[in-house]
N, C-alpha and C positions, 0 to 999 in steps of 0.2 A: 487429663486423667495424668498426673506423673507417676513413674513404678521408682518404689523404691526399697533394695535392696533382693532386686525380682522380682518384688511383687507392686501389680500393681493397688496404685493407694486409691480408695473405693468407699462409698456408706457401708458405714457398718451391714443395713438395711437390705442393701444392694449382696455384701458376702452372706445375709443368711439365708440368701434363694427369693427374696421379698424383690416386686418391681419396684423398683424407685423411681418415682413420678420428675420429672426434670423439669417439665416446663407446660400446665396445665394452660396453659393459651398462646401450643408455638401456632395456632392458624385459625381463622379465623374468618368465612365467607360462601358466596350462595352457590349451594349445586347445582343450582339452574339459572342464572340470569333474567330468563321468563315468570321466573315463578319469586316475587316479590316476597314470603317468609320464605325459600329454602338456604334456611338456617344451617350451616355444617361449621362445628369446633374441631381444632385435631390434637391432639395432645402428643408429645414427646415424654416416651421411659428408658430405665436402664435393667436389663433381668442377665444374669446369668445363661448361657444358652441351655445348659443340664433344669435350669427352673422355668426355663421358658412355659408355660401353658397359653394356646391361642384365645385369646379375647371374643365371648361368644357373640356370635352375629341378637342383638334386642338389649343387651345388656345396658344399663342406665346408665350414665356420667355418677358418680361417684363425688363429686366436688358444682359442678352442673345439670343438676336438675330438670327434666323434659328431653334431656340431649341422649341418645341414642346409637351401642355401637353397628355401624353398619359395613365398616372396609378399615384392614389393618393392615400393613408392611413391614418386613423386619431386617434388617442392615444387620451383618458380619461385621460390629470394631473390632475383633481380633483379641487377643488375653482371653477371649473366651466371655466375650462378651457382645447381646445382642441388641442394639436400636431398635426398639420399636415405637411408630405411629401408627397414634387411630383415629381413627374422623370417625366422629356422632354428630350425627343430624335431629333436629328437630321436627315435629308432626308440622308442618306446613297448613298456615288457616287456607278457607276456603276463599277462590276466588276467582274472577268469570276471562275468559279471553273471545275472542272473534275471531273465527274460522270458515272459508270454504272448504264447503263439501259436497261430493260427488254423488247424485243416489239417482235410483233409476225411480219411475212411473210405467205407469200401463193407461193406454184412453179406451182400447179395444181387444179384444182378443176373442174371435170366438171361427165357425163354419159361414164360409159361401159358396154356393151353389152356383156354377159357372153358362151351366149349360140342359136343358133338357134330355131325356130317353130313354128306355126300359131300364126297370129295376131287377135288380139278383137277389133270391129268394131263399135261402137256403137251410130254412125253417122247416117240418114238417106242417107243423099244425100253419103256418101259415099256408100253403099251399090249399088244402082244405077247406081254408077262408076263402082262397079266391077262385076255387071249384076247379081245379087244374088236376091234374091226374098223375103230371110226374113233369122235368126242367125241360122239358123236351118243349112244353108249352108254355114257358118263358123265355124270353128273352134275356144273354147276360149281359151285362158290361164292366169296365173297370170303373168303380165305385173312386180311386182317384182321378179318375178322370173326366168326372163332373162332380168336383166339389176342392175346394181348397183352402186353407187353415189361413184365414188375417188376423194382425195383430198390427198393433201400433202402437209405440212405446217407445222407450229410448233412456238416454239419461239428464241431468240437467243440473248447470251448480247451484247451490243457493248462501245464500249466509246466513251463520249459527249460533247463536252466542252458546258455549261453551262455558259448564258450570265443571269444577275441579274440587277436589273432595279428598281429605285423608283421613286414613283412621290407622291408629297401633295396635297391633296382635299381641297379649299378650307372646315372652317365649313361651312359655308351655303349652299353648295353645298349638306353635305352631310344630310345635315336637310333639304331641300328641294325636297334631292333624283335627282336630276340634276349631272350626271355626267359628262357632255359635254368635260371639262376636261381631263377628265381621257385618253391617248390615247396608250392604250394597245389593240394592233390590232390584230384580229386572223391571221393565216396562211394561202395565199392564194397560196401555191404552189401545185403542180399539182403532183411530181414525191413524193411518198411513196410508203412503198412495197409494190407488191399487183398491183401500178398498173405503170401508166409511161414507163419511162425507167428502171424500175426495175423491170415490168414482164419477167418473163419467157420467152413469148413471142414473145414480142419485136426484131422486124426485123427493125434494126438501117442502115443506111450508111455506106458507107465505110472503115468512118474515126472511125468509132465508135468501143465501145473495144467491146460492146455487142450486138454482131450481130448472129442472129438464134440460140439463143442456146434454152433450151427442160428442160423437167421434169427431165431427168437423168445427164442434164448439174454442172458446180458448179457453182456459178454465182457469181462474185469477182467484189466491187466496192469500190473506188481504193476514199477514205476519204484521206484530209489533216486538218491541222490545217490552212494551206493558202487558201485549194481547200474543205469544210467542203461540206457537205450536204444539203439540202435543212432543214429548221424549220421541225424539227421533232414531237413534242411537245410542250405543250406553256401553262407556271402553276402560276395563279397569285392570290393575295390575298392583308389582312392588313397584314404589319410589326408592327406597333405604328399608336392605334387611328388613324388619317387622315394622315397617310401613306403608301402606298401600294404599293405592290412590283410586278415585273413578271421574270419570270422563260422563258428562248430561248434556248431548248434542242436542240443540231446540230451534226449532226456523223462524227469522226475528226481521224476517222483510218477505216484502212480498214475492211473487210466484205466479207465472203465467206457461202453461201450457197447455 
């Protein structure tokens, strides 16, 4: 911009306090190289300092519909002018990835008796039941010395297919906290490690491959891409601005414990 008679030579719209869009195609890139359609467009604008108003998160780009503002930076150009760079993100399409997840499992939990001995009785009605008059007639012992808690479990690495989904939440909903449009439900599957058919004590039907297993048995769970496990984990959060993500994990490779 040239200076004429001590005054900056600027577009009339800029002098009037409006935001002057100088380059609506300043940049175009992927926000995350791992997300196929994580497209972002950047614009460059100029505005007088005293007229600058930050672009609200979630505002749709006037020129490129389907792109929503999520980040903005300002550079002082001098002469009372700001250079404004604004980034607009598109809602990515659903896609899948493969990840290794470390999950816990239990094969057994219980109490084991490790020796014999007398019994401690501290409940009044039991004295009457045994026809004894007082604690003098009963031998006492420390119950912790005659039993132990047994547990067999651990963690295992499993191959998971992860479904990545994205959803736009309107800015008026963000402002009021009303996120009824967000449809990221929580899994209600009852089958998980240590529960249902994945429990080592499960006794299934005759045609069920998991029948009468016990603590010493190797449990084999057959999963594949066409026959995955129930949802074992769900994660969600903010992708960019008013765009949210959800990740759903399913086991798709055979597991033996």
